[in-house]
Backbone as a printed PyTorch tensor [residue, N CA C, xyz], in Angstrom:
tensor([[[  6.6010,  20.6940,  -1.3140],
         [  5.4930,  19.6960,  -1.5010],
         [  4.6240,  19.7030,  -0.0950]],

        [[  3.5200,  19.5260,   0.0450],
         [  2.6040,  19.5680,   1.0930],
         [  2.6630,  18.0120,   1.8080]],

        [[  2.5200,  18.1000,   3.0830],
         [  2.7240,  16.5790,   3.8430],
         [  1.3980,  15.7130,   3.0540]],

        [[  0.2970,  16.3520,   2.7730],
         [ -0.7560,  15.6190,   2.0490],
         [ -0.3190,  15.0870,   0.8610]],

        [[  0.2550,  15.8440,   0.1560],
         [  0.9800,  15.3960,  -1.0840],
         [  2.0660,  14.2340,  -1.0840]],

        [[  2.5590,  14.7580,  -0.1530],
         [  3.8490,  13.4200,   0.0500],
         [  3.1790,  12.0180,   0.4360]],

        [[  2.1290,  12.2850,   1.2320],
         [  1.7980,  10.8310,   1.5400],
         [  0.9590,  10.2600,   0.5230]],

        [[  0.2350,  10.8870,  -0.3600],
         [ -0.5140,  10.4750,  -1.5170],
         [  0.7580,   9.8410,  -2.5090]],

        [[  1.5040,  10.7130,  -2.8640],
         [  2.9980,  10.1930,  -3.9770],
         [  3.4020,   9.0050,  -3.4530]],

        [[  3.8100,   8.9480,  -2.2030],
         [  4.5480,   7.9820,  -1.3580],
         [  3.9750,   6.6860,  -1.1660]],

        [[  2.4430,   6.7300,  -1.1420],
         [  1.5410,   5.5990,  -1.1370],
         [  1.5370,   5.1950,  -2.6250]],

        [[  1.6650,   5.8760,  -3.7870],
         [  1.3480,   5.5200,  -4.8540],
         [  2.8250,   4.7470,  -5.5770]],

        [[  3.9310,   5.5100,  -5.2060],
         [  5.1650,   4.8640,  -5.6100],
         [  5.3700,   3.5010,  -5.0490]],

        [[  5.0340,   3.5620,  -3.7100],
         [  5.2590,   2.1670,  -3.0570],
         [  4.1390,   1.3910,  -3.5320]],

        [[  3.0980,   1.2920,  -3.9700],
         [  2.2120,   0.5110,  -4.6140],
         [  2.7460,   0.0980,  -6.0020]],

        [[  3.4940,   1.2070,  -6.5640],
         [  4.0240,   0.6410,  -7.8720],
         [  4.8570,  -0.5660,  -7.8520]],

        [[  5.8780,  -0.0930,  -6.8050],
         [  7.0870,  -1.0810,  -6.3420],
         [  6.5160,  -2.2420,  -5.9120]],

        [[  5.5120,  -2.4660,  -5.2030],
         [  4.6620,  -3.7060,  -4.6310],
         [  4.3000,  -4.2830,  -6.0690]],

        [[  3.6690,  -3.6270,  -6.9820],
         [  2.9900,  -4.7560,  -7.8620],
         [  4.0740,  -5.2440,  -8.8530]],

        [[  5.1540,  -4.2630,  -9.0110],
         [  6.4620,  -4.9440,  -9.8740],
         [  6.9950,  -5.8510,  -9.1800]],

        [[  7.2040,  -5.9020,  -7.6930],
         [  7.7530,  -7.1620,  -7.2750],
         [  7.1330,  -8.2350,  -7.1190]],

        [[  5.7490,  -8.1750,  -7.0340],
         [  4.9810,  -9.3960,  -6.8270],
         [  4.8790,  -9.7340,  -8.4170]],

        [[  4.4990,  -9.2060,  -9.3390],
         [  4.5170,  -9.8740, -10.7750],
         [  5.7420, -10.2610, -11.3920]],

        [[  7.0130,  -9.9750, -10.7940],
         [  8.3210, -10.1980, -11.2940],
         [  8.6080, -11.5780, -11.0530]],

        [[  7.8590, -12.2700,  -9.8130],
         [  8.0280, -13.5150,  -9.5780],
         [  9.4770, -13.8920,  -9.3890]],

        [[ 10.1740, -13.0260,  -8.3770],
         [ 11.6200, -13.1180,  -8.4910],
         [ 12.0730, -13.7020,  -6.8440]],

        [[ 10.8970, -13.9120,  -6.2590],
         [ 11.0840, -14.4180,  -4.9480],
         [ 11.1870, -13.3270,  -3.8380]],

        [[ 10.5940, -11.9660,  -4.4510],
         [ 10.7700, -10.7340,  -3.3020],
         [  9.1050, -10.4460,  -2.8630]],

        [[  8.2780, -11.3640,  -2.8920],
         [  7.0300, -11.0970,  -2.6400],
         [  6.6110, -10.7460,  -1.1520]],

        [[  7.2950, -11.2160,  -0.1130],
         [  7.2310, -10.9970,   1.3070],
         [  7.6780,  -9.2610,   1.3830]],

        [[  8.5940,  -8.7870,   0.5520],
         [  8.9330,  -7.2840,   0.5130],
         [  7.9480,  -6.8770,  -0.3640]],

        [[  7.4280,  -7.3120,  -1.4610],
         [  6.2150,  -6.4420,  -2.0570],
         [  4.9200,  -6.4810,  -1.2250]],

        [[  4.3920,  -7.1870,  -0.4840],
         [  3.1910,  -7.3560,   0.4270],
         [  3.4680,  -6.4510,   1.6100]],

        [[  4.9930,  -6.2250,   2.2100],
         [  5.2080,  -5.2670,   3.0790],
         [  4.9450,  -3.9640,   2.5100]],

        [[  5.4020,  -3.5220,   0.9340],
         [  5.1370,  -2.3350,   0.2640],
         [  3.6150,  -2.1950,   0.4100]],

        [[  3.1950,  -3.4130,   0.0680],
         [  1.4150,  -2.9080,  -0.3950],
         [  0.9610,  -2.3770,   1.2710]],

        [[  1.2310,  -3.1390,   2.1970],
         [  0.7670,  -2.7230,   3.5400],
         [  1.0500,  -1.0600,   3.9810]],

        [[  2.4890,  -0.8040,   3.7630],
         [  3.1030,   0.5600,   3.5920],
         [  2.2160,   1.4520,   2.7270]],

        [[  1.9270,   1.1600,   1.8100],
         [  1.4450,   1.9420,   0.9460],
         [ -0.0290,   2.1260,   0.9380]],

        [[ -0.8280,   1.1510,   1.5210],
         [ -2.3310,   1.3330,   1.9800],
         [ -2.4720,   2.3850,   3.1300]],

        [[ -1.1030,   2.1590,   4.3520],
         [ -1.4540,   3.0640,   5.4750],
         [ -1.4840,   4.4660,   4.7230]],

        [[ -0.2060,   4.5360,   4.1230],
         [ -0.1420,   6.2390,   3.5570],
         [ -1.3550,   6.5060,   2.9730]],

        [[ -1.7440,   6.0930,   1.9510],
         [ -3.0980,   6.2730,   1.2630],
         [ -4.0270,   6.4730,   2.0220]],

        [[ -4.3160,   5.6920,   3.1110],
         [ -5.1270,   5.4940,   3.9620],
         [ -4.9770,   6.9900,   4.6870]],

        [[ -4.1200,   7.3750,   5.3850],
         [ -4.0570,   8.5960,   6.1770],
         [ -4.3070,   9.8920,   5.2800]],

        [[ -3.8330,   9.8210,   3.7480],
         [ -4.1850,  10.8280,   2.9450],
         [ -6.0130,  10.6550,   2.7280]],

        [[ -6.2900,  10.0030,   2.6040],
         [ -7.8990,   9.6840,   2.2700],
         [ -8.6500,  10.1470,   3.3610]],

        [[ -8.2460,   9.9150,   4.5320],
         [ -8.9350,  10.1840,   5.9110],
         [ -8.9090,  11.9770,   5.8510]],

        [[ -7.6510,  12.3300,   5.5020],
         [ -7.3050,  13.7540,   5.7510],
         [ -8.0240,  14.6100,   4.6770]],

        [[ -8.4090,  14.0310,   3.9040],
         [ -9.3780,  14.5370,   2.7340],
         [-10.9380,  14.4060,   2.8620]],

        [[-11.0950,  13.5030,   3.5920],
         [-12.5730,  12.8190,   3.6760],
         [-12.9340,  11.9660,   2.2540]],

        [[-11.8220,  11.3240,   2.0970],
         [-12.1180,  10.4690,   0.2450],
         [-12.1710,   8.8260,   1.1790]],

        [[-13.7100,   8.4640,   1.8220],
         [-13.9950,   7.6440,   2.5010],
         [-13.9010,   6.5740,   2.1170]],

        [[-14.4710,   6.4660,   0.6060],
         [-14.6040,   5.2250,  -0.3930],
         [-12.9490,   4.6520,  -0.4300]],

        [[-12.1450,   5.8790,  -1.0340],
         [-10.7220,   5.3310,  -1.0590],
         [-10.1790,   4.7370,   0.5600]],

        [[-10.6230,   5.3310,   1.5030],
         [-10.2370,   4.8840,   2.5670],
         [-10.8050,   3.6470,   2.9150]],

        [[-11.7750,   3.0820,   2.7610],
         [-12.1540,   1.6330,   2.6090],
         [-11.3840,   1.0540,   2.0950]],

        [[-11.2140,   1.1220,   0.7530],
         [-10.4380,   0.3980,  -0.3740],
         [ -8.9260,  -0.0030,   0.3040]],

        [[ -8.1530,   0.9460,   1.1050],
         [ -7.1390,   0.8310,   1.6080],
         [ -7.2510,   0.0060,   2.6300]],

        [[ -8.2600,  -0.1070,   3.6980],
         [ -8.3820,  -1.1080,   4.3270],
         [ -8.1600,  -2.3170,   4.0740]],

        [[ -8.9940,  -2.8070,   2.8980],
         [ -8.6910,  -3.7730,   2.2180],
         [ -7.3670,  -4.2400,   1.6920]],

        [[ -6.6760,  -3.3230,   1.0070],
         [ -5.4810,  -3.4430,   0.6250],
         [ -4.4010,  -3.6170,   1.7310]],

        [[ -4.6680,  -2.9970,   3.1270],
         [ -3.5740,  -3.1600,   4.0250],
         [ -3.9560,  -4.4550,   4.2950]],

        [[ -5.2960,  -5.0930,   4.6220],
         [ -5.6370,  -6.4800,   4.9840],
         [ -4.8900,  -7.2700,   3.9630]],

        [[ -5.0290,  -7.2500,   2.8110],
         [ -4.2350,  -8.0750,   1.5870],
         [ -2.8570,  -8.1900,   2.1470]],

        [[ -2.1440,  -7.2470,   2.2510],
         [ -0.6980,  -6.8120,   2.4760],
         [ -0.4120,  -7.9380,   3.7240]],

        [[ -1.0610,  -7.9000,   4.9660],
         [ -1.0320,  -8.4700,   5.8940],
         [ -0.7580, -10.3210,   5.8710]],

        [[ -2.2210, -10.4510,   5.0450],
         [ -2.3640, -12.0230,   4.7260],
         [ -1.2450, -12.1150,   3.8750]],

        [[ -0.7450, -11.4540,   2.6800],
         [  0.1170, -12.1520,   1.5370],
         [  1.3260, -12.4730,   2.7750]],

        [[  1.9410, -11.4410,   3.8530],
         [  3.1250, -11.5390,   4.3370],
         [  2.9130, -12.9960,   5.3480]],

        [[  1.7320, -12.9610,   5.8300],
         [  1.5820, -14.2990,   6.9080],
         [  1.7270, -15.6310,   5.8710]],

        [[  0.9890, -15.6100,   4.9560],
         [  1.0380, -16.6890,   4.0430],
         [  2.2570, -17.0760,   3.6630]],

        [[  3.1110, -16.1370,   3.4530],
         [  4.9360, -16.3970,   3.0940],
         [  5.6130, -16.9330,   3.9900]],

        [[  5.4610, -16.6990,   5.2320],
         [  5.9630, -17.0500,   6.4460],
         [  5.4380, -18.4540,   6.8750]]])
C-alpha cells in the first residue's frame, strides 16, 4: 500500500474510532478528540499531497474541533 493510501485510510479509521468513542458516552471523549485531531492531520497531509484543497480546508476545521474538544475536557 502506498504512503498516500496509508494516510488516507489511517485518517478514515481514526475518524471512525473518534465517532464511536464520543457517541458511546463512556467517558472516553478526550481520547476521541485526540483521535479526531490525529485523523484530521493525516487526512490533511493526504489532501495536500493530491491537491484536494476543499478537503484540506475541512480537515483544518476538524483539527480545530479536536483541539477545542480536548481543551474543554481539561
